[in-house]
C-alpha positions in Angstrom: 27.6 -23.6 -125.8 29.3 -24.4 -122.5 28.0 -22.9 -119.3 30.2 -22.4 -116.3 29.0 -22.4 -112.7 29.8 -19.2 -110.8 30.4 -21.1 -107.6 33.2 -23.4 -106.2 33.3 -26.0 -103.4 34.7 -24.7 -100.1 35.7 -26.9 -97.1 37.1 -25.4 -93.9 38.5 -27.9 -91.5 40.3 -27.9 -88.1 41.9 -30.9 -86.4 38.7 -31.4 -84.4 35.8 -30.2 -86.6 34.4 -29.7 -90.0 33.8 -26.0 -89.7 32.2 -25.2 -93.1 31.3 -27.1 -96.2 29.3 -25.7 -99.1 29.4 -24.2 -102.6 30.2 -20.5 -102.5 30.7 -17.6 -104.9 33.6 -15.9 -103.1 36.0 -16.1 -100.2 37.9 -13.2 -98.7 41.0 -14.2 -96.8 43.9 -12.6 -95.1 47.0 -14.3 -96.3 50.6 -14.2 -95.3 51.6 -11.6 -97.9 48.3 -9.8 -98.6 44.5 -10.0 -98.5 42.7 -11.6 -101.4 39.4 -12.8 -102.7 38.9 -16.2 -104.3 36.3 -16.6 -107.1 35.3 -19.6 -109.1 38.0 -21.0 -111.4 40.8 -19.1 -109.6 44.3 -19.9 -110.6 45.6 -22.9 -108.6 47.0 -21.6 -105.3 48.6 -22.8 -102.1 49.0 -20.2 -99.3 49.1 -19.4 -95.6 46.0 -18.0 -93.8 46.6 -15.4 -91.0 44.5 -15.1 -87.9 41.3 -13.2 -88.6 38.0 -13.8 -90.4 37.3 -15.7 -93.6 34.5 -13.9 -95.2 32.1 -16.1 -97.3 30.1 -14.5 -100.1 30.4 -11.1 -98.2 27.7 -12.3 -95.8 29.2 -14.7 -93.3 32.3 -14.4 -91.2 34.2 -17.3 -89.7 37.0 -16.3 -87.3 40.0 -18.6 -87.5 43.5 -18.9 -86.3 46.4 -19.4 -88.7 46.1 -22.1 -91.4 46.9 -23.2 -94.9 44.8 -23.0 -98.0 44.7 -25.0 -101.3 42.7 -24.0 -104.3 42.7 -26.5 -107.1 40.2 -27.8 -109.7 37.5 -25.3 -108.5 37.7 -26.5 -104.9 39.1 -24.7 -101.9 40.3 -26.6 -98.9 41.4 -24.6 -95.8 43.0 -26.3 -92.8 42.9 -23.9 -89.8 43.4 -23.7 -86.0 40.1 -22.9 -84.3 39.6 -19.8 -82.2 37.1 -19.6 -79.4 34.6 -18.0 -81.7 35.1 -20.3 -84.7 32.5 -23.0 -83.9 29.7 -20.7 -82.9 30.2 -18.5 -86.0 30.1 -21.6 -88.2 26.7 -22.6 -86.8 25.0 -19.7 -88.7 22.3 -20.7 -91.2 24.5 -21.2 -94.2 27.2 -23.1 -92.5 28.3 -26.7 -92.1 26.2 -29.5 -93.5 24.8 -27.5 -96.4 25.9 -29.0 -99.7 
């Protein structure tokens, strides 16, 4: 029997910093047309991210400016503009550097 992981790889980058990198169960994002939640094995997606918070596993918020998102092969890469609060929010215990 095949077992599937219930997590996916998430990388959030800005032109200056690696903001977040880890395996997560869910991401809640405000897109250009709606709000949505990404879960493991989501259908491939390319979309715009609006200014606001990216919510990780319904526990951690990372405030970001606008950006672009790509979900493919159970990996989500998000390129964003940093806000003044982005870097400090990303330094919470489950943030950058945890693999």
